[in-house]
C-alpha positions in Angstrom: -6.6 38.0 26.0 -8.9 35.2 25.0 -6.5 33.8 22.3 -3.6 34.2 24.8 -5.7 32.1 27.5 -6.4 29.5 24.1 -2.6 29.0 24.1 -2.0 28.8 27.4 -3.5 26.0 27.6 -1.1 23.8 25.7 2.1 23.2 26.6 5.3 22.2 24.6 6.4 17.8 25.8 10.1 18.5 26.0 11.9 15.9 23.7 8.5 14.0 23.1 9.6 13.3 19.5 12.7 13.0 19.2 11.8 12.3 15.1 10.9 15.5 14.5 13.0 18.6 12.9 15.1 20.7 15.0 13.0 22.9 17.4 9.9 20.7 17.0 10.1 17.7 19.3 8.1 19.2 20.9 3.9 18.6 20.5 1.0 21.3 21.5 -0.6 18.7 24.0 -4.0 19.8 25.6 -3.9 20.4 29.5 -6.8 20.3 30.8 -7.3 23.3 34.1 -6.8 21.9 37.2 -4.4 18.6 36.2 -1.6 20.7 35.7 1.0 19.4 37.9 -0.9 16.0 37.7 0.2 16.6 34.3 3.5 17.2 34.4 4.5 14.5 36.0 2.9 12.5 33.3 5.0 13.7 31.4 7.9 13.3 32.6 6.8 9.7 33.1 5.6 9.6 29.6 9.3 11.1 28.5 11.2 8.1 29.9 8.9 5.6 29.3 9.2 6.6 25.2 13.0 7.5 25.4 13.4 4.0 27.4 11.2 1.7 25.6 11.4 0.5 22.3 10.1 3.4 20.4 8.0 1.8 17.3 10.9 2.3 14.6 8.3 3.7 12.1 6.7 6.4 13.9 8.3 8.7 11.8 6.5 12.7 12.7 3.5 13.5 15.1 2.2 13.6 11.8 2.2 9.4 11.1 1.1 9.1 14.6 -2.5 11.7 14.4 -2.8 10.4 10.3 -2.8 6.5 11.9 -4.7 7.5 14.7 -7.6 8.8 12.0 -7.1 5.6 9.6 -7.1 3.2 12.5 -10.8 4.9 14.0 -9.6 6.0 17.4 -8.0 4.9 20.5 -10.3 1.9 21.8 -10.4 0.4 18.4 -6.3 0.4 18.3 -6.1 -0.4 21.5 -8.3 -3.3 21.0 -6.6 -4.1 18.1 -2.8 -3.8 20.3 -4.7 -6.3 23.1 -5.7 -8.9 21.0 -2.8 -9.3 18.9 -0.7 -9.5 22.4 -3.9 -12.1 23.3 -2.9 -14.1 19.5 0.5 -15.0 19.7 0.2 -15.7 23.2 -3.0 -18.4 21.7 -0.8 -19.4 18.7 2.3 -20.5 20.9 0.2 -21.8 23.5 -1.7 -23.5 21.6 1.1 -25.3 19.4 2.9 -26.1 22.2 -0.3 -28.5 23.4 -0.8 -29.6 20.2 2.6 -31.2 19.8 2.9 -32.0 23.7 -0.7 -32.7 25.4 -2.1 -34.6 22.8 -2.1 -38.5 22.7 -3.0 -38.9 19.1 -2.1 -42.9 18.8 -5.7 -42.7 20.8 -7.7 -39.4 19.4 -6.8 -41.6 15.5 -7.8 -45.1 17.4 -4.4 -47.1 17.2 -4.5 -47.8 20.5 -7.7 -49.6 22.3 -9.2 -47.1 25.4 -11.2 -49.3 28.0 -13.8 -47.4 30.0 -14.4 -49.7 33.0 -17.3 -48.9 35.6 -20.8 -50.0 36.6 -22.6 -46.8 34.9 -20.7 -47.4 31.5 -22.4 -48.9 28.3 -21.1 -51.9 27.1 -21.4 -50.3 23.3 -19.5 -47.1 24.9 -16.3 -49.2 26.5 -14.3 -48.7 23.3 -15.6 -45.3 22.4 -12.6 -42.7 22.5 -13.8 -39.4 23.4 -11.4 -36.1 23.6 -10.4 -36.5 27.5 -9.3 -39.7 26.2 -6.1 -38.4 24.2 -5.1 -35.3 26.2 -2.7 -35.6 28.2 -2.8 -34.7 32.5 -1.4 -31.7 33.6 1.9 -34.0 34.9 2.7 -35.7 32.0 2.2 -32.5 29.3 4.7 -30.8 32.1 6.8 -33.4 31.8 7.2 -33.7 28.2 7.9 -30.4 27.9 10.5 -30.4 30.6 12.0 -33.5 28.1 12.4 -31.4 25.2 15.1 -28.8 25.1 14.0 -27.2 21.5 11.1 -26.6 23.3 12.2 -24.9 25.8 14.1 -23.3 23.7 11.7 -22.4 21.0 9.0 -20.5 24.5 11.6 -18.4 26.0 12.7 -16.9 22.8 8.5 -16.6 22.5 8.3 -15.2 25.6 10.8 -12.6 25.5 9.7 -11.5 22.3 5.8 -11.4 23.9 7.5 -9.5 26.9 9.0 -7.3 25.0 5.5 -6.8 22.3 3.9 -5.7 25.6 6.1 -2.8 26.7 5.7 -1.5 23.0 1.9 -1.4 23.2 1.6 -0.3 27.5 4.4 2.5 25.0 1.9 2.8 22.2 -1.2 3.7 24.7 1.0 6.8 26.2 1.5 8.0 22.9 -1.8 7.7 21.6 -3.7 8.9 24.7 -2.1 11.7 24.3 -3.3 11.8 20.6 -6.6 11.4 21.5 -6.5 14.7 23.2 -4.6 16.6 20.7 -7.8 15.6 18.7 -10.4 16.4 21.2 -8.9 19.4 22.8 -7.3 21.1 19.6 -8.7 19.9 16.8 -12.3 20.0 18.5 -13.1 16.4 17.4 -14.6 14.2 19.5 -14.4 10.1 19.3 -17.7 9.7 19.0 -17.3 11.5 15.6 -14.1 10.6 14.1 -15.2 8.3 11.8 -17.4 10.9 10.3 -14.2 12.6 9.5 -12.3 12.0 6.3 -8.8 12.7 6.3 -8.5 16.1 4.1 -11.1 17.8 6.7 -8.5 16.7 9.4 -5.8 17.5 7.7 -7.5 21.0 6.7 -8.1 21.6 11.1 -4.1 20.7 11.1 -3.3 23.4 8.8 -5.2 26.1 10.5 -5.0 24.9 13.8 -0.7 25.5 12.9 -2.1 28.9 11.5 -3.8 30.1 14.9 -1.3 28.2 17.2 2.7 27.7 15.4 2.3 23.8 15.8 5.7 23.8 13.7 7.9 27.1 14.6 10.0 26.9 11.7 7.0 27.8 9.7 4.2 30.0 9.6 2.1 28.9 6.9 2.3 24.9 6.7 1.0 22.7 3.7 -0.5 19.8 2.4 2.9 18.9 0.9 4.4 19.7 4.8 2.4 17.4 6.3 2.5 14.2 3.3 6.1 14.5 3.9 6.5 14.0 7.3 4.1 11.4 7.1 5.4 9.4 4.1 9.2 10.7 4.3 10.3 6.8 3.8 8.1 5.6 1.9 8.5 8.4 -1.2 12.7 6.9 -1.0 11.2 3.1 -1.4 8.9 4.3 -4.2 12.2 6.5 -5.7 14.6 3.3 -5.6 11.8 1.3 -7.3 11.2 3.1 -10.0 15.0 3.8 -10.9 15.4 -0.2 -10.8 17.7 0.3 -7.5 16.1 -2.4 -4.8 16.5 -6.0 -6.5 12.9 -7.4 -6.2 13.9 -8.5 -9.9 15.8 -12.0 -9.5 16.6 -14.2 -13.1 15.8 -17.7 -11.7 17.1 -21.3 -13.7 13.9 -22.4 -14.9 11.6 -19.5 -14.3 13.2 -17.2 -15.9 12.3 -13.8 -14.6 10.9 -13.2 -11.2 10.0 -10.3 -8.7 10.3 -11.6 -5.3 9.5 -8.3 -3.0 8.6 -9.7 0.9 6.9 -8.3 3.9 10.4 -9.5 5.4 12.5 -8.5 2.6 10.8 -5.0 2.9 11.4 -4.9 6.6 14.8 -5.7 6.1 15.2 -3.0 3.5 13.8 -0.4 5.7 15.7 -1.9 8.6 19.1 -1.2 7.0 18.6 2.0 5.2 16.0 4.0 7.1 15.6 3.7 11.2 18.1 0.2 11.7 21.5 0.9 13.7 23.9 2.1 11.7 20.9 3.0 9.0 22.5 6.2 7.0 19.8 8.2 8.8 20.9 9.8 11.7 17.4 9.8 13.4 13.9 9.8 11.5 13.8 12.9 9.8 17.8 13.4 8.7 20.4 12.1 6.7 23.5 11.7 8.6 25.7 14.8 7.3 28.5 12.7 5.6 26.1 10.8 3.4 25.7 14.1 2.0 29.6 14.3 1.4 30.9 12.2 -1.7 34.6 12.6 -0.6 33.4 9.8 1.9 31.3 7.7 -0.8 33.8 4.5 -1.3 34.1 4.5 2.9 30.6 4.9 3.4 29.7 2.0 1.1 31.8 0.0 2.3 30.2 0.3 5.8 26.8 -0.2 4.7 27.8 -3.1 3.1 29.4 -4.4 6.0 25.7 -3.6 8.2 23.9 -5.4 4.7 26.5 -8.4 5.7 25.5 -8.4 9.4 21.3 -7.8 8.5 22.0 -11.0 6.5 23.7 -13.2 8.5 21.6 -12.4 11.5 18.3 -13.7 9.0 20.1 -16.8 8.6 21.0 -17.5 12.4 16.9 -16.3 13.1 15.5 -18.2 10.2 14.7 -21.4 11.4 12.1 -19.3 14.5 10.7 -17.1 11.8 10.4 -19.5 9.3 8.5 -22.0 12.2 6.5 -18.8 13.0 5.2 -18.0 9.5 4.0 -21.6 9.1 1.8 -21.3 11.7 0.9 -18.5 11.6 -0.2 -19.3 8.5 -1.9 -22.4 9.3 -3.8 -20.8 11.9 -4.6 -17.7 9.3 -5.6 -19.4 6.2 -6.6 -23.2 6.7 -10.2 -22.5 7.8 -10.8 -20.4 4.9 -9.8 -22.5 2.9 -11.4 -25.3 4.1 -14.5 -23.3 4.0 -13.9 -22.1 0.4 -11.3 -23.8 -1.5 -11.4 -21.5 -4.0 -9.7 -18.4 -2.1 -6.7 -19.4 -3.2 -7.4 -18.5 -6.7 -8.8 -14.9 -6.0 -5.9 -12.4 -6.7 -4.0 -9.8 -4.0 -2.5 -6.6 -5.4 1.3 -7.5 -5.2 3.8 -5.7 -2.4 5.9 -4.4 -5.2 2.8 -3.9 -7.2 2.1 -1.6 -4.6 5.7 -0.1 -4.6 5.1 0.1 -8.3 1.7 2.1 -9.2 2.1 4.1 -6.1 2.6 8.2 -7.0 5.1 9.8 -4.9 3.3 11.7 -2.2 -0.1 9.8 -1.8 -1.6 8.0 1.4 -2.1 4.6 2.3 -5.7 5.3 2.1 -5.6 7.1 -1.0 -3.6 4.5 -2.7 -6.2 1.4 -1.0 -8.4 2.8 -2.7 -7.4 3.6 -6.2 -6.2 -0.2 -6.1 -9.7 -1.4 -4.8 -11.2 0.7 -7.9 -8.6 -1.3 -10.8 -9.4 -4.4 -8.4 -12.6 -6.0 -10.6 -10.8 -4.7 -14.4 -7.6 -5.8 -13.7 -9.2 -9.4 -12.1 -10.9 -9.9 -15.8 -8.5 -8.7 -17.7 -6.7 -12.0 -16.1 -9.1 -14.0 -16.1 -9.4 -13.4 -20.0 -6.8 -15.4 -20.5 -7.7 -19.4 -20.6 -6.3 -22.3 -21.9 -8.4 -24.2 -24.2 -6.3 -27.3 -23.3 -6.7 -26.8 -19.4 -10.6 -26.1 -20.3 -11.2 -29.5 -21.6 -9.2 -31.0 -18.8 -11.3 -29.3 -16.2 -14.2 -30.3 -17.6 -13.7 -34.2 -17.3 -11.7 -33.9 -14.3 -14.7 -31.3 -12.8 -17.3 -34.1 -13.8 -15.4 -37.3 -12.7 -14.6 -35.6 -9.7 -18.8 -34.7 -9.1 -20.3 -37.9 -10.0 -18.2 -39.7 -6.8 -19.2 -37.0 -4.7 -22.6 -37.0 -5.6 -22.8 -40.8 -4.8 -21.3 -40.3 -1.3 -23.5 -37.4 -0.6 -26.0 -40.1 -1.8 -25.1 -42.6 0.4 -25.2 -39.9 3.0 -28.6 -38.9 2.8 -29.6 -42.8 2.9 -27.7 -43.4 5.7 -26.0 -41.7 8.0 -23.4 -44.2 9.7 -22.1 -44.0 6.5 -20.2 -40.9 8.0 -18.3 -43.6 10.3 -16.5 -45.4 7.7 -12.4 -44.5 7.8 -11.9 -41.2 5.3 -15.2 -40.8 4.2 -15.0 -37.4 4.9 -11.5 -36.9 4.1 -12.6 -38.1 1.0 -15.3 -35.7 -0.2 -13.4 -32.6 1.2 -10.7 -34.0 -1.1 -13.1 -34.4 -4.2 -15.2 -30.8 -3.2 -11.3 -28.7 -3.6 -10.4 -30.6 -7.2 -13.7 -29.6 -8.0 -13.6 -26.1 -7.5 -10.2 -25.7 -8.4 -11.3 -27.2 -12.0 -13.9 -25.3 -12.5 -11.2 -22.1 -12.0 -9.9 -23.8 -15.1 -13.5 -23.5 -16.7 -13.2 -19.9 -19.4 -16.8 -17.9 -18.3 -19.2 -18.0 -21.0 -20.7 -15.1 -21.4 -17.3 -13.5 -21.1 -16.8 -10.2 -24.1 -13.0 -11.3 -24.9 -11.7 -7.6 -25.4 -8.5 -7.7 -23.6 -7.0 -4.2 -24.8 -10.2 -2.4 -24.1 -9.8 -4.1 -20.3 -6.6 -3.2 -19.7 -6.9 0.2 -20.7 -10.2 0.1 -17.8 -6.9 -1.0 -15.8 -4.7 1.7 -16.9 -7.6 4.4 -15.8 -7.0 2.8 -12.1 -3.4 2.4 -11.6 -2.2 5.3 -13.8 0.9 2.9 -14.8 1.6 0.8 -17.3 4.6 -0.1 -19.6 4.8 1.0 -22.7 5.0 -2.1 -24.5 2.0 -3.5 -22.9 -0.1 -1.2 -26.1 -0.8 -3.0 -28.5 0.0 -6.2 -27.2 -2.4 -6.8 -24.5 -3.5 -10.1 -25.7 -0.2 -11.4 -25.3 0.8 -14.0 -22.6 4.0 -12.3 -21.9 2.1 -8.9 -20.9 0.0 -10.8 -18.7 2.8 -12.5 -17.2 3.9 -9.1 -16.2 0.5 -8.2 -14.8 0.5 -11.3 -12.9 3.8 -9.9 -11.0 1.9 -7.2 -9.8 -1.5 -8.8 -9.4 -0.6 -12.0 -7.9 -2.3 -15.0 -7.2 -3.1 -15.3 -3.2 -1.7 -18.5 -3.0 1.6 -17.3 -4.6 1.6 -14.7 -2.0 1.0 -17.1 1.0 4.1 -19.1 -0.6 6.5 -15.8 -1.1 5.9 -15.1 2.2 6.4 -18.8 3.7 9.4 -18.8 1.7 11.0 -15.1 2.7 12.8 -16.4 5.7 14.9 -18.6 3.5 15.5 -16.7 0.5 15.7 -12.9 2.4 19.4 -14.0 3.6 20.7 -14.4 0.3 19.1 -11.4 -1.5 20.9 -9.5 1.5 24.5 -11.2 1.4 24.9 -11.3 -2.8 22.4 -9.0 -4.3 21.4 -6.3 -2.1 25.9 -5.4 -0.8 26.6 -5.3 -4.3 24.3 -2.5 -4.6 26.2 -0.2 -1.5 27.7 2.4 -3.6 24.3 2.8 -5.8 22.5 4.0 -2.4 24.9 6.0 -1.3 25.0 8.1 -4.4 20.9 7.8 -4.5 20.7 9.1 -0.9 23.6 11.6 -1.4 22.0 13.2 -5.0 18.3 13.0 -4.4 18.2 13.6 -0.7 17.0 17.6 -0.6 16.0 19.5 3.1 12.8 21.4 3.3 12.2 24.0 6.4 10.2 22.4 8.8 10.1 19.3 7.7 13.6 17.7 7.1 15.1 15.7 4.5 13.3 13.9 2.6 13.5 12.5 -1.3 13.8 15.1 -3.7 11.3 13.7 -6.0 8.5 13.7 -3.2 8.4 17.8 -4.2 7.3 17.1 -7.5 9.9 19.3 -9.3 9.2 19.0 -13.0 12.5 21.3 -13.9 14.8 18.5 -12.2 12.7 15.4 -12.2 10.8 16.0 -15.3 10.7 13.3 -17.6 10.3 15.0 -21.4 8.6 12.5 -22.9 5.8 13.0 -20.6 4.5 16.3 -22.0 7.2 18.4 -20.1 9.9 18.6 -22.8 11.0 22.0 -22.7 10.6 22.3 -18.8 12.7 20.2 -17.7 16.8 20.3 -16.9 17.2 16.8 -15.9 19.1 13.8 -17.1 18.0 10.9 -17.8 19.9 9.8 -14.3 17.6 12.4 -12.7 14.2 11.4 -14.7 11.7 9.8 -13.2 10.9 6.7 -14.8 7.1 6.2 -16.8 6.4 9.9 -15.9 6.0 9.1 -12.1 7.0 12.8 -11.7 4.1 14.2 -14.0 1.5 12.2 -12.6 1.7 12.4 -9.1 1.5 16.1 -9.6 -1.8 16.2 -11.5 -2.7 13.3 -8.4 -1.8 15.4 -5.9 -3.4 18.4 -7.3 -6.2 16.5 -7.9 -6.2 15.2 -4.4 -5.6 18.5 -2.9 -7.4 21.2 -4.3 -6.5 24.0 -2.2 -2.5 23.2 -2.8 -0.4 25.9 -4.6 2.0 24.0 -6.8 5.8 26.0 -7.3 6.1 27.7 -10.2 7.7 24.9 -12.6 4.7 23.4 -11.2 2.0 25.0 -12.3 3.3 25.6 -15.9 3.6 22.5 -16.4 -0.3 22.0 -15.2 -1.4 25.3 -17.4 1.0 23.7 -20.7 -1.2 20.3 -20.1 -4.6 21.9 -19.8 -4.0 24.4 -22.8 -2.9 20.8 -24.7 -6.5 19.2 -23.4 -8.0 22.4 -24.7 -6.5 21.9 -28.5 -7.1 18.2 -28.6 -10.1 18.2 -27.3 -11.7 20.6 -30.7 -10.8 17.1 -32.3 -12.8 14.5 -30.0 -16.4 14.0 -30.0 -19.2 15.3 -28.5 -19.7 14.8 -24.8 -23.5 14.3 -25.1 -22.2 11.5 -27.8 -20.4 9.7 -25.6 -23.4 9.5 -22.6 -25.2 8.0 -25.2 -22.9 5.7 -25.8 -22.9 5.0 -22.5 -24.7 2.0 -22.0 -23.2 -0.4 -25.4 -19.9 0.8 -23.5 -20.4 -0.4 -19.8 -22.1 -3.9 -22.1 -18.6 -4.3 -23.7 -16.3 -3.5 -20.8 -18.5 -6.0 -18.7 -19.0 -3.3 -15.4 -22.6 -4.3 -15.0 -22.3 -2.8 -11.6 -21.0 0.7 -12.9 -21.1 4.1 -11.1 -21.9 6.9 -13.1 -18.6 8.5 -13.2 -17.6 4.5 -14.2 -19.5 4.2 -17.4 -18.3 7.9 -18.4 -15.0 6.6 -18.8 -16.1 3.5 -20.4 -17.8 5.3 -22.6 -14.1 6.9 -23.4 -12.5 4.1 -23.6 -14.8 1.9 -26.1 -15.4 5.0 -28.3 -12.6 4.5 -30.3 -13.8 0.6 -31.1 -17.7 1.8 -32.1 -16.2 5.3 -34.4 -13.9 2.4 -35.5 -16.6 -0.5 -37.0 -19.2 2.2 -38.1 -21.5 2.0 -35.6 -23.9 4.9 -35.4 -23.8 7.7 -33.2 -26.2 9.3 -31.4 -27.9 11.6 -34.6 -28.0 8.2 -36.3 -24.9 9.2 -38.7 -21.8 7.6 -38.9 -19.1 10.2 -36.6 -16.1 10.3 -37.7 -12.7 8.0 -36.1 -11.2 9.5 -33.0 -8.5 8.7 -30.8 -8.7 7.9 -26.9 -6.7 10.9 -26.0 -9.0 13.2 -28.1 -12.0 11.6 -26.6 -10.2 11.9 -23.0 -9.7 15.4 -24.0 -13.0 16.3 -24.8 -14.1 15.2 -21.7 -11.6 16.7 -19.4 -12.5 19.7 -21.6 -16.4 19.6 -20.7 -15.9 18.8 -17.7 -13.3 22.0 -16.7 -15.6 24.7 -18.7 -17.9 25.7 -16.1 -14.5 26.5 -14.0 -13.0 30.5 -14.3 -9.4 30.0 -15.7 -6.6 30.0 -13.4 -3.0 30.5 -14.5 -1.0 27.6 -13.5 -3.3 26.0 -11.3 -5.6 22.8 -12.4 -8.8 23.0 -9.9 -9.7 19.8 -8.8 -14.3 19.4 -8.9 -14.5 17.6 -6.0 -17.1 19.5 -3.1 -14.8 19.9 -0.4 -17.0 19.4 2.9 -14.4 21.1 5.3 -13.3 23.2 7.7 -13.2 25.9 5.0 -16.5 26.6 3.5 -15.6 30.3 2.3 -13.4 29.0 -0.1 -14.6 28.5 -3.4 -15.2 24.8 -4.1 -15.2 24.0 -7.7 -18.3 22.0 -9.4 -19.2 20.2 -12.3 -21.4 21.8 -14.4 -21.1 19.8 -17.7 -24.0 18.6 -19.6 -22.6 14.9 -19.3 -21.8 15.4 -15.9 -25.2 17.1 -14.5 -26.9 14.7 -16.6 -25.5 11.7 -15.3 -25.0 12.7 -11.2 -29.3 13.7 -11.2 -30.0 10.0 -12.4 -27.6 8.1 -10.0 -28.6 10.5 -7.3 -32.1 9.4 -8.3 -31.1 5.5 -8.3 -29.4 5.6 -5.9 -29.8 8.3 -3.0 -26.5 9.9 -2.9 -25.2 12.9 -1.8 -24.0 15.2 -4.1 -20.6 15.8 -2.5 -19.9 11.4 -2.9 -20.5 12.1 -5.9 -18.5 14.7 -7.3 -15.8 12.8 -5.8 -16.8 10.2 -7.5 -16.3 12.3 -10.4 -12.8 13.9 -9.6 -11.8 10.4 -9.2 -12.8 9.1 -12.4 -11.0 12.8 -14.0 -7.8 11.5 -12.4 -8.7 7.9 -14.1 -9.5 10.5 -17.4 -6.1 12.4 -17.1 -3.9 9.6 -16.9 -5.4 7.4 -19.9 -4.7 10.5 -22.0 -1.1 11.2 -20.4 -0.6 7.7 -21.4 -2.0 8.0 -25.0 0.2 11.7 -25.9 3.3 9.8 -24.8 2.5 7.0 -26.5 2.0 8.9 -30.1 4.9 11.0 -29.8 7.2 8.5 -28.5 6.3 5.0 -29.5 8.1 2.0 -27.7 11.1 0.8 -28.7 11.7 -1.2 -25.3 10.2 -5.1 -25.9 8.8 -7.0 -23.1 10.8 -8.5 -20.1 10.9 -5.9 -17.9 8.4 -3.4 -16.2 10.5 0.0 -16.6 14.3 -0.2 -17.5 17.3 -0.3 -15.3 19.8 2.5 -15.4 23.0 1.5 -13.6 23.9 4.0 -10.8 27.2 3.2 -9.8 29.7 5.0 -12.7 27.3 7.9 -12.2 28.2 8.7 -9.1 32.0 8.7 -9.0 31.8 13.0 -9.3 32.1 15.0 -6.1 28.9 16.3 -4.9 28.4 19.3 -2.8 26.2 19.0 0.3 23.1 20.9 0.1 22.7 24.2 0.3 20.0 25.6 2.4 17.7 28.1 0.8 15.5 31.1 2.3 12.5 29.6 0.6 12.5 26.4 2.2 13.7 24.1 -0.4 17.6 23.2 -1.3 19.0 23.4 -4.6 19.4 19.7 -6.0 23.2 20.3 -8.0 22.8 19.5 -11.7 25.1 16.5 -10.7 24.3 12.9 -12.3 22.7 10.4 -10.3 25.7 7.6 -9.5 4.9 -11.8 11.4 3.7 -10.4 7.9 -0.4 -9.0 7.2 -0.7 -8.8 3.3 -3.4 -5.5 3.6 -1.2 -3.6 7.4 1.6 -2.1 5.8 0.7 1.6 7.0 0.1 -0.1 10.7 3.9 -1.7 10.6 5.2 1.7 10.0 3.6 2.6 13.4 4.1 -0.1 15.2 7.5 -1.8 14.1 10.4 -1.4 16.7 14.2 0.3 16.4 16.8 -0.9 17.8 17.4 0.3 20.9 21.3 1.4 20.8 19.7 3.6 17.7 17.0 5.0 19.3 19.3 6.1 22.1 21.8 7.4 18.9 18.7 9.0 17.8 17.8 10.8 21.2 21.0 12.5 21.6 21.1 13.6 17.9 18.5 15.6 18.5 18.9 17.3 22.1 
């Protein structure tokens, strides 16, 4: 009876989410006692507002809302962010209009004399220019604006966009208020405590709530993979298309050679055309249109998609001037002050948008990717900085000397007499000299840098998990550095690409993407499966070794995939290991369990030829110094020991017992540590368990822990030094375990299949056009919820906030209404 009363507190919202699978359009929302009548009216208003407004095009499912709500730290932070975005846009437009129309620059630059007269004015101040002298009166300002038709047109367009944004913010407020209630009443998480909960804990409560309240009516049990599929439905498609070289991001430019070009604007257009825009292959946010699953209509569908791409390209071409103006203004207001304060900030690096997609695992959430790439930032920066031109270094030292001498004289004169600052262009000259000195210093190498590019690149691989085969043994080559720069680009290059994006994007869409229409249609048909309670997803996201495994990546004899169905660079295998470690309670399918068991057996075999973990631990200080990692944590130190151990043994340095140790490979060293970390666990057939101590609500589940001597000793020393909690340290070691698996799998792959491909591209492109000509039957639903994949073949930008765009970007109203009708 108590359970029934608890259940009565929740009522289903009809059509609350038109992008959920059939029968799940409603979300369980808590109804406070005594407010049911008001709540019914409130639900009615919300429902019609959401259907009438431009609902966010990236709101994939209710789980995407829940995840985004957690990542943005709750209702108050999200709404304040939305409010200040509106204010920021309004400020940029009004302030720019004011600067262009309401300032008299001849007076401001003292090109025209100003005479202040009056009995109280000092004769010395009569010609002094003040700010009010350079600002026009409101009447004059209004007259200037009214006399410029272009300014009026731009202001009208800005006003329309701002009103559209305001309506979307109102819709978001109503939507996220209900998510707030869901967190408080259903998940029992208050807003004050939300920031203290990890996503794994929230996910565990969602799974338990499904078990108790049956949120998703098609499935009794909700798994971690189901949640990831709902949140990352379209991102998994994008990652797979990048992995199979289907999206045109590799361009050949005269005088520049092969370049990678992928910006926020281009990515937005890809997703608009393929996933949620008008005329896209998906009829709603969870289902591919049935006609795209029939091979008999592939040619006609390719022509339709080609026309859609052409229209999108023409629209981008027409809007190019407006978008370009906004890009320039946004970049100026965002970066001008930072560049003046710290000119060297343009010389820092960031992970490119292409790099984030190329390095992303299937079923990897945004915060997991950020954490992983954040760990790789320092070793990647050290690797890139280890390449220096001696000629540029000599020129830079000379330029820094001359510029520094002139700046020193200006500073000395200013200290002697501050009137020097009143001399024309003195401040400009001082600023320019400071910029020259900062730029010159960036080309001067660090005198204390140790030259070990191969080990640094291995350290980068430990965190990014993906690396082309031809990088192995060529870390000191400029070609490898140039390809790494495609993933890890300069901030200045990032800004320049975003500024050029409105000009280049239309031509990529019209002349390149259109030619891939048939390949895209075949890809969507052959690599889309339907899962009960989830909808249509990319089949690569199932991480099925049998269907998409690559025999060159430890799945030999376990996969039936053709070369066209295989994921490149071991994406399926590495994604499976990563997801299993991140979600230790997830039960993988039989084929995946078989692969994990096989890998564990292989690790145990290779560990017998590897060094003793205690030896690796004793070498930790020397290895950390070799990799120039002074602030390394205990897991990072252990990782450095694995990477540098082959170098130490090859050089003949004495081991921990003062005797020379036999030479060993990186694979055997990694296997030795992995075997040591898992030696205390109970063997479980077909299961790879993580070593994270999960502080979740399910405390009755067994949480494996480290008991190896190396891990214990390092945990103890680290806890004493930094006072970290045991669970935090174990989480660090779990991350290190994934890094060791990535190193081990790459080493085994390289040993069995030496590189046969030269530099030039990160992974090979396999033509998909000819392969999709055969008829492909429509996917058939299986009772277990998975679709049998036919053995046929494959035929305003913000740098770090792409996940927020997925929630806040709006879809076309026609497409939204079409989606609502399809769902109903």
